[in-house]
C-alpha positions as CSV (number, residue, x, y, z in Angstrom):
1,X,144.0,130.8,63.1
2,X,143.1,134.0,61.3
3,X,139.9,134.2,60.2
4,X,139.4,134.7,56.2
5,X,135.5,136.6,56.0
6,X,132.0,135.3,57.9
7,X,130.1,132.1,57.6
8,X,126.1,132.4,55.8
9,X,124.0,132.2,57.4
10,X,124.4,135.0,59.5
11,X,124.3,134.7,63.9
12,X,125.1,136.7,66.9
13,X,128.1,136.4,67.4
14,X,129.0,136.1,63.5
15,X,130.6,132.7,63.0
16,X,134.1,133.4,61.0
17,X,136.0,131.1,58.1
18,X,138.8,129.6,58.7
19,X,139.6,127.4,55.3
20,X,139.1,129.4,51.8
21,X,136.8,126.1,50.7
22,X,134.8,128.1,53.6
23,X,134.8,131.2,52.4
24,X,134.1,129.6,48.9
25,X,131.4,127.9,50.1
26,X,129.4,131.4,51.8
27,X,130.2,133.8,49.2
28,X,128.4,131.0,46.6
29,X,125.5,131.0,49.4
30,X,124.9,135.0,49.1
31,X,125.9,135.3,45.9
32,X,122.8,132.8,45.2
33,X,120.7,134.3,47.1
34,X,120.7,138.2,46.0
35,X,119.5,139.4,43.2
36,X,120.5,141.2,40.6
37,X,119.8,143.9,41.4
38,X,119.6,144.0,45.3
39,X,122.3,145.2,46.0
40,X,123.1,148.4,46.9
41,X,126.2,150.1,44.7
42,X,127.1,146.7,43.2
43,X,123.3,146.3,40.6
44,X,125.0,143.6,38.6
45,X,125.8,141.4,41.8
46,X,123.1,138.2,42.2
47,X,121.8,135.4,40.5
48,X,117.9,136.0,40.0
49,X,117.2,131.9,41.5
50,X,114.1,133.4,42.1
51,X,112.0,133.7,39.1
52,X,113.0,129.5,39.4
53,X,111.2,128.8,41.9
54,X,108.1,127.0,40.1
55,X,109.2,126.8,37.0
56,X,109.0,122.8,35.6
57,X,111.8,121.1,35.3
58,X,111.6,121.0,32.0
59,X,115.2,120.1,29.8
60,X,115.3,123.7,28.4
61,X,114.9,125.3,32.6
62,X,117.3,123.2,33.6
63,X,120.2,124.6,30.7
64,X,118.4,129.0,31.6
65,X,118.5,127.7,35.4
66,X,122.7,126.8,34.5
67,X,123.7,129.9,32.3
68,X,121.5,132.0,34.7
69,X,124.4,130.3,37.6
70,X,128.0,130.5,35.6
71,X,126.6,134.0,34.5
72,X,126.0,135.3,37.6
73,X,129.9,133.5,39.0
74,X,131.6,135.3,35.6
75,X,130.1,139.1,36.4
76,X,131.6,138.6,39.7
77,X,134.9,136.9,38.9
78,X,135.2,138.8,35.6
């Protein structure tokens, strides 16, 4: 078995991922838990989900949340 990457959350010793599915999951968690501008040398990485934490669940907020996540993924893969 060859490790592809590191799984989240980080523990000591680091847990490696051995499947693409597990690594994609770790990468998405990392993207969603990082605010835009928080990553040094990669200012567009992140999703700004924290601004939605205390917002009410309205249709417009859900749409804005969905759009924010999809835009973050597009920037990452684009």
